[in-house]
N, C-alpha and C positions, 0 to 999 in steps of 0.2 A: 389778357386775350390768348396768350399761349395756352391757358388751361381750357378756354372755351374751344379753340380751334383743334386741340387734341383730344377733346372729350369723345369717348367711344369710338376711338380709332386705334390702330395698331400701335401708334406712339405711346399710349398708356398700358399696353398689354392687356391681357383678358384671359379667357379660359374657353376650352372646347367641352361641349356637352355631347354625350353619345348615349344611344339607347342601349339598356343592359341586356336586351334580348337579341342583339345582334342583326336587327333588321336593316342596318345601314344608316339610320337617321342620324345626322351630325348637325350641330349648330355651334357657331362661334359667336361669343358675346365679348366685345371689348369694355374695358373699364371706364367707369365715369370719372370725370375731374373733381366732382363734388363742390365745385366752387359756388358760392351763393349768389353770383351774378350770372350764372350759366342758365339759360333757358331750358335746358334739358334734365337739369339735376335738382329741381325743387319739389317735384311732385311726392316722392316718399317723405321727405322731411315735413312737407305741409300737413300730410295725413297724420303723422306720428304727432306733431305739435297740436294739431286740431283736436285730436282724441284725447290728448293729455289734458287739455283744458275744459273738457267736457264736465269734469267734477266741480268746476268752479262756477258754473252757470246758476243764477237764481231764478225762481219763477216770478220774475217782475218785468216790466218793459225795459228795453234797452234803447239807449240813445247813441247816434253817431255824430260826432262834432269834428270839424275840420279847422285847424288853425294855419293861417297862411301869413306870410310876410311881404311888404313892400319890396319891389325889385331893387331900390336903392340899397338893400342890405345883401343882395346877391353876392357882391364882390367880396364881402367879408366871409361868407360861407366857402366860396371858392379859395380864397387865400389860407383860411384856418379851419378846415372842415372839422377836425376832431373837436377843437374847442367850441366852435360855433354851433355845431349840431348838439353837442352836449348842453350848452347853455339854452338852446331852444327847447330841448326836452324838459329842463328844469323849469323854465318859465311857464310852459304849458301846464305842467302838473301842479305848480304853485298857484297858477290862476284858477284852476278848477276847484282845487281843494279849498282856496280861500273864499271863492265866490259862493260855493255850495255850503260851506260852514256858516256863512252869514245868515242870522235868523230872518232877515227880511227876504231871503231867497228860499233856501231849502232848510238850512239849519241842520245840517247832518255831515257825518264823516263818511265820504264816498270812496270807491275804488275805480280805477281806471286802467284800461291797457292802451298803450300807444304805439303807433308805428310810424316811422319815418319813411316819407316818399320824396322824391327830389325831382320828378319829371312831370312833364305835360305829354299829351297824347302824341305830340310831334317831337318828343324828346328834348324839348326846351328845359333849361334849368329853372325849376320851381320847387324850392324846398318848402314842405308842409307836414304838418302832423296830423294823423287820423286818430281819434280818440273813441273807444267803445266803452260807455259808462253805464252802469245798472241805473234804473229809474229809482233812486233813493238811497238810503244810507242809514247808519247808525246814529242815534241821538247822542248829544254830548256826554251823557252818563252811561251810554251803551246798553241801556235797559229796554229800548224799544226800536222798531224799525220805522224810519220816517219815509213815507212814499212820496214820490214826485207826481205831478198830474200825468196822466197817460199821454198827453200830447204836448206837454211843455216840461223842460228840465229847468233851466236856468236863463236869465236874460242875455242874449247874445251881445247886446250892445255893452252891457256892464263887463262881460267876458273881454271884448275887444279892447276896452279902455285900460282894464287892469293888466291884460297881457301885453300891451304896447308899453306901459310903464316899466313892467318887470323885465322884458328883454332888452329894452334900451339901457336900463340901468345896469344890468349885468354885463352887457357889452361894453360899457363905458368903464365898469370897475375893471373888466379884463384887459381892456387897452391899458388902463393906468398901471396894472400890475405886469405889463409886458407879455401878456399871453396872447394878444391879438396885435399883429403888426402888419401894416399895409405898405406897399411900396409907394413912395411918394411920385415916383415917375409914371405910375399907371392909373392916375385919376385923382379924385378929390380925397382929402384926408379924412379919416374916420369921423372926426367931430362934425364934418360937414354933411357926411352920410347919415348920421344919427339925426341930425337936425331936419335934413330932408325927409327922413322916414317919419319923423314925430309929427310933420305937417299934413301926412297923407292919412287916408282912412285905412284902417286895419280891418281885415275881414276875417270874422269867425262866424261860421254858419253851422246849423244844427239840421241834420236831415230828419225825415220822418222816422218815427220809432219803429223798430223791428217788429215783425208779426209775432215772434216768438223766440225762446232760447235756441231752438234748433237753427232757425234762420240765422242767428247771431254766430253760431258756430260755423255755419257754412260760410258766412260772409268773412269772419275772421280768418279762416283757412285761406280764403281767396286773396285777402289783401296782405296778410303778414309776409308771405313767402312770393309776393309778386316782384318781378324784375322790371326794368325800364321797358323793354319790348320782348314779346315771345316770338317764337318761330312762326307761329300761325298768322301773325300780321305782316311777315314779309312776303310780298306779292312776287317779286321778280328781281333778278339782278342781270344787267345787260351793258356791255360797253363801259365798264367801270362806273355804273350807276346802280343805285339800290332803290328799289320802289316798295313802299309799305304803307298799309291801310292805317286809318286813324279815324276817331270820332271827333266831328266838328261841334264842339260844345256850344258855339254861337248859333248853330243852326240846327238845334234840336237833336244832336248826336247823330246826324247824318253821316253815313260811311263816305269817306273821300279817300284819295290816295296821294301821297307825296313822293317825289323822286329827288334824291340827293346824290351827289357824288360820293363814292365809297368812302374818301377821306372825311368829308363832311359828316356822314353818317356815323363812322367810327368816333369821330371827334364828339358828337353829341352822346353817343352811347357811354363813352368813358367819363363824361361829366358826372354820371351817376354811380361810379365804383366808389364804395365807401372806404375810409381808412381801415387797415388790417386790424381786425379784433373788435371794431366798434360795433356794440350792440344796437340793433335798430328796432328792437321790440322790447318794450319796458313796461313794467307794472307799478303802479303807485296806490297809496292809501290802503284800502282793505285788500287790495290784491297784490301788494308788495310780497316778494318773495319770503322775506322774514316773518311775515305775520299771516299769510294768506290762509293756510290751513285753519289756524285758530279763528280767524275773523269769519271765514266763510261758514265754518260750523256755528258760530254764534249767530250769523244773520239767519241761517236756515232754522235755527231753533226759535228765533223771535218771529220768523214768518210762519211757522207751524208746519213745516215740511220735513219729510224723512231725510236723514243724513245721505249724502251722495255715497253711491257703491265705491268700495274700494278700488282705485284705479291702477294699484300696484300689481300688474300682471306681467307675466314673463314677455320679454321682447320678442315680437314676431319677425321672422325673416322677411325679405323683401318678396319672396315667392308667396309666402303665406299672406302677406298684405294685398298682393296683387289678385290671388285668388278670391279672397273675401270681397274685395271690391268689385272686381270684374267678372269673376267666374272663369278666368283664364288660368289654367294649371300648367305653368311651363315646366313642371317636373314630369309630366306625363307626355310620353311619345305620341306625336299626332298621326304617325304611320301605323303603329300596331298597339298602341296603349300601354306599352312597357314603361319602366321608371327611366328618366333621363338623369343621368348623373355626369358630374365634372371628372373627366379623365385626363385632361392635360391642361397645364398653365401655359400661357403665352407671355414670354417676356418682353417688356417695352422694347419698342424698336423705332427708329426714324424713318424706316422704309416700310414697304408694304409687305415684307416677308417675315411675319412674326415666327419665332422659333418655338416649337411645342416641347414641352417637358412633361413626362409622365408624373403623376401624383399617386400617392397611396389611396386605395379605395376608402371611403368613409366607413 
């Protein structure tokens, strides 16, 4: 919370940009916190990640699957998030790879990109995994591409049953090894929670396939760097209350508003802060980092398409990316057209009076 409240304020320091033609134009920019939970700091990282993944796309249909867990297990995730989230990723990946490899289904080695989300539209705790999967994979001998149907990947009922068994088994094993420990004073023991969850239906659903690889790329960028709530959804703050907009999933995604006390709002938001260093975007199978370049090249060869263009290009500055995406050139003076350059650094300060220091010209 300190990072978010200090983001782009004098508390983090910044720099002064001035026109080199002496027209008097001056602009102060304060530094970003770069925290991955900050609503103002994900845009640049999203674009860079999204464009880096472009070379991995194949000219095949892509499917979007979502794996959810019963609310009986939420207490385990809240008590031991690092372990529980890791086991959730593992169970999802193992389920998809196993079911897809079965000759009765697809009979192929697949690849998948997975993203962890933990929230609902009203910021309630709801851990689930989004998966983006190419519609097909490599045959067991890796000599041909096995295509999925354009409108069907694998049976979701089978996925649900296998996923339930794998996650419950790994939770039970982790508890036996002492990696998951629940407070006896705060509710039912873990064995009871696992039995209750086993009796409930588990939901895995597959959305309609994407219209094409470019739509996949846009969608990935929107989902991978999403946070629990963005600034655009906050409608107002008054009298210690926060009002925000949300989509009512039970009423055709109708836009509604909810008002919470500031304390309740922050409590809900903080439920979705991940453990430090925890990776929330993971790749498996054909897309695993250790084999991705080799496997994607093989898939392209079997599909009869040209190799992807080399994506190893020099890193762009944020100014260059902004210019390319929006046409807004922040290095050009809006008053006279001269070059705007950094002339002073602003040291971090806790008050509103940053101290400027001259820097050497570039």
